[in-house]
N, C-alpha and C positions, 0 to 999 in steps of 0.2 A: 331457033329452033325450038318451036315448043316441046315441054318436059316429054309429053306423051310420043311424040313425033324422036324426039331421041331416045326413049327407052326401044320403041319397034327397032332403030337403028344399031343399039347397041344388041337387042337379042338376036339380029341377023347378023352381025359381022366380027361381037366378040369370044373369044373363047369358052367353051364350055364351065370350064374350071373356075372362070372370073367370074359367070355368070350367075355361077351356087356360091361362090363367096360373098356376089353381091346381095343375091337373096338373105343369104344369112346374117348378114349386117343388117338387113329391114333397105338398104340401099333402096334397090327400086320403089319398095313400097310408100316408102316414107316421102321419099325426094322427085323420083319421076311418075307420079300418079299414071298407072298402067293401065291401059285399056282393057285389060282381059287379066286381072290376077292368079283369077280362077283356074284359066288356062296357062300360067306360069308356074302356078303351083301343081298342080298335075303333072304339068310338062318334065319339072324336075324334082318330082315327090321320090320318086326310086331312088335317085341318087340322092337327095337328103337323108334317106331313112336308111341305108346301108349300114352305118355304123352304129343307130341305136337297134336294128335288126341284131346286131352281132354281142352290142352292151347286154341287154333284154335275153335272150337265148341262152336257154343254161341245159344240162344234162337231161332234164326232165321235161322240158318244155321247150320249143325251137320255133321262134316268131316268123312270119313270112311277110313279104309286102302285103299280104291281103290281109292282116291282121285287122281287125279295128284300132287296137291300145296303139299300133308304132303308128299311123297314120296321127291320132291323138297325142302321140308325143312331139314329132315331127309339127305340127301345130301348136300345142303349147310353148314349146321354145322361143317359137318366132311371135307368140302371141306375147311370150315375157317380155321380149325384145322392145317389141313395139309399145310396151308401159315405160318402157323410160321417154319414149316420144309421145307421152301423151295420147297416144293410141290406142284402138282397142281392135282386136280381131273381126270384129263386125264393123269396123268402120270401111270395111272393104266386100268385095265379092268373092268370097271366098266361100268353102264345102263349111257345111253344118257340122260342128264338133260337139262331143260330147265332153266338155271337157274334167268332168268329173270321174273319169276312165284316167285323168294321168294323174292322180293323187295314188292310184291303186299300185301297187306292186312295184313302186319307182326306186331307184335306188340312187341316194343323194348323191352317190361320188361320183366326179368330173360330171356332172351333169347339171345344167340351168335348171336351179329349183322353180316351182310353181310358187306363186305367192303362200298356199297352204302348208307348203312344206319349209319356206321360209319362215314362218310362226311357230314350225314346228323344231325347229335344228337348231337349238340355243346349247351353248357352251354348257353341259353338267355344272362342272365347276363352280363355274359363274351362277348357274341359277341356286344353284345349295346354297353358297354364302348369302348372296341376296334374301332367299327364303328362310335365312337365320335371323334377319332382321324382325319377323316376327316376335321372336321371344324379347326383342330389346322395347317394343314399343311400350309408351307409354298410356295412362288409363284412354285419355280422349281417341289415341290412333288405333287401339285395342279397339275401342266399339264403333268405330268407323270400319276395321277388317272384319269383324265379325259379324256387322250388318251385310257386309257384303259376300261374306262366304255363306250365311245363310241364304240370302237370294236367288246364288246360284247355285249351290247344294239343292235345297226346296223346289225349286222350279215351277215356284206356284206364279202363276197368269195374275193371280189377284193382287200381287203386293206391288206395290210401288217399284222401279227398277232404274229409276233416275235420281243419282244423287249429286250435290255439289257440298264440295270439300273446301270450308274456309278456313284461310289461316295467315295473317302476314309474315314476311320473310322471317325466315332462322325456327319455323316453329312445327318442323317436319315433314312437309306436304311432300318434298319428294322421298325423303328416307320410306316416306308410309306406303307410298305411290309403288317404287320397287319394291317393297317385301310382299305384296298384294300381287303384282306382277308375277315374282318370279314364283310365291307359292301356288299361283294357279299353274302356271305353266309345269309345274312339277307333280303336278295331276295332270298333265297332258292335255291340260285346257288350252284354248287359242285363245291370246288377249292381244289387242292391238291397243298400244302405246301410242298414243301421238299427244303433241303442242303445238299450239299456233305459234310456239316462237322455235326458230331453229336452234339458238342456243339452248332452250331448255330441253330441245329432244333431245341432246344430246347427251342429257344428263339420267334419263328416262333408260331402263335394260329394255334393247329393240329398239326405241324412240325412231318416228319420225314426223316430220310436218304432215299439218292437218289435209294441206292440200294436196301433199305429195301422195299421203293414205288414201284421200278419198275423191282423187281427182276434181276438186272444187272450181268453179268458173271462177276466174279473174274479177270477170263484171256480175257484180251478184243484184238480184229483184225479189222482193217477197215471195216470187213463185218459183225461183230458179232450183234446179237439181244437178246432181254430180253426172259427171261424163263415166257413169257407172254402167254396163247392162246386165242384167238376167243370166245372161249365158257366158259371160266373161270370168277369166281364173278368179279375179280379182270380188266378182259377184259371187261368185263360189266359195270364196274366203268370208266374206260378209255373214255369209246363210253358218257357218261352220264354226265363229267364233259366239265364246263365250263370255266375254267381258270386254270392253271399250275404255281407258283410261281419254281421257281431251285435257292436260294440264295446260294451264293461263288461258284458261276459257273466256275469263273476262277481256282478254286482249281484241275476241273474235268478233267481228262482224255476225249480229243477230241471225242475219239471213241466211251467213252461212252456215252456222249449226242447224235452221231450218231447212237448208238445202240437204243436207246429210240425213237430217231425218227423213225429209220424202223420199229420198235416194234406198237408204235402207228400207221402210215401208215396201215400196216399189220391191225389192229386190227379195225379202224375207216372204213377200203378201200376207203381211199381217199390219193391219190397220193404227196397233197400238205402238206409242211413241218408241220409235228407233227400230219397230218393227218385236219390238218386246225384247231388247236386249237391254241385259244391264249396263248402263252406262252411269261411269263417274266421272263428272267434270271436278276441275280444281284450279283454284288461284285466288287471284287479292284484289275486290273492285278499288282498295286504295291505290292500285299501281296503273299502270299504262291500260288505256281505255283502247277499243277500235280506234284506228287511225283514218280521217277521212280526209282528204286537200281540201282545205277552203270552206271546212264546213265548220258551225256557229257549236256551241256548248247544248244548246239541244237536240241539235240533228246528230251529234257525238252519243250524246245518252240515248235518243231515241235508239240508235245501233245494238246497244248493250244487252246481253245475255236476259239480263235480269227485264227487259222490255219485252221478251217474246213470249209470244203466248204458251211456250211451252214451262216456263218459269214456274205456275201456279202448280206444278203436279210433281216439280222435283224438290226432294227430301235433305235440308241442308242441315249437314254436320261440323260444327267447328271447334278447329284446334286452339285450345288456349294455353298451353304452356309451350314458352320458348326456350326450344331444346338447345341450340345455340350460344344462350346464357348459362343454361345450367351447366353446358358443357365446360364454358368459360371458367366457372365459379370454382367446380370439383379442380380443373387443371394447376 
């Protein structure tokens, strides 16, 4: 039996509560390829919205099934779950939804948070601790921090917004990046912290891999774009982002960086590099470079970030003080 046929049989024979549970777990959309997802959403919308109507209604405002925000909240919860399967709301024939409404008036407690809420909901104690690192930065690190702070606070479109922080291992790149991340999040700015390496992403506050955050395709070409639409929750997050930090950038295929650049330009309707967003690349070209199976040396070098057309527009900043050795000499 084909998935679509299975879907129709399931809908006609299964108990209503099981249908609702399956829809809430995105079972139908991801695995059954329904012929009419819009019809399913409409049919079960009232039942799916009951909890949200109760949750958001207050003594001064009572929501009803006809409120746009209730529909947006239901759609946002489904869209968030779809992101876990590398799917988008717009991949399916579902109602048009203004996801920006989901950001407003939303109580974070006991609710699946949107990407914007996730990036605005960090432990204040941790943020304060990491932000205090700013007072421990050495001269090289402080110069990087001051330059980035000037760019973000002045918001001058004429100045360069792309930076590469270079330094061998032990020179405090991660220490600096976490100080930058926390200090701006403390000011309620949105900072996307990503890394080309899964291990190094764990060392960044709220870090994620680049492929996870930006939905970079696995098969990359010189014209690739990411699987993010303007109308999606992730697209709205990118529009509201103040700073992007990309650690271990030398490990990335330059086509991945260029795909993210093109995608953000499209989402922000801005032809400037990365849609005018401030971005910090970090890493060490003396370590691991992009990996391409069966490639020769020249092919691997051609995939490096410093062979990208973006490279000439990046301001290079170097960390020269080995913090690890300094710490060992003092201990």
